[in-house]
C-alpha positions, 0 to 999 in steps of 0.5 A, a space after each residue: 282328288 286324294 290318292 285313295 279315291 284315285 286307288 279306289 277309282 282305278 280298281 273300279 275301271 280295272 273290274 270293269 275291264 275284267 268284266 268286259 273282257 271275261 264276256 268277249 272271251 266266253 262269246 267267242 269261245 261259245 263258237 267252236 270250229 273245226 278244222 277240214 281239208 276238201 282235196 277235191 271240188 265238194 258240194 255241200 248241201 246246195 253250196 259248191 266248195 273249191 278244194 282247200 281248208 275250211 274252218 266248220 261251224 255249226 249252229 243252229 242246224 247251218 254250217 258255216 264254212 270258212 275258206 282258211 285262204 280268203 276268209 270267205 263264208 258260206 253256210 249250208 243246212 245240216 241235220 245234227 245227229 248224235 252218236 253213242 261215243 266221241 268221235 275221235 278225229 274230225 272226219 268228213 264224209 264223202 260221195 264222188 260224182 264225176 270230178 266233184 265230192 258231195 259231202 254226205 256228212 262230218 263228224 266232230 271230232 272232240 263231240 260225239 255229234 255228226 252233222 248230215 248234209 241233204 242233198 240239193 238237186 242243183 249246186 251253186 257255186 260260193 266262192 
């Protein structure tokens, strides 16, 4: 193999590698996550969440909570609403039920989307 053929082969290989890396980056960028902090044990839909920091992703009518400390994840069905204006920051709306908070909605910062949790009669431990 001469130098010209070697360069041609390396160029094709480099372009293929760049294409693969770009495709992977786009796939990861598609799932936007939002950071939330729950000060008290909380219930979101039918899922019980310990107090702590979480990353929340939303896709296809489901919110997935990923615990920052343990990396465990749980999901709950949500209804996505669209507000008239974008929310400046991510905010968790709760109502108090004894020593547990019920997450009723989350405003997704930087978007006009708000996710609302359907109240369930009994919460199951998730983490």
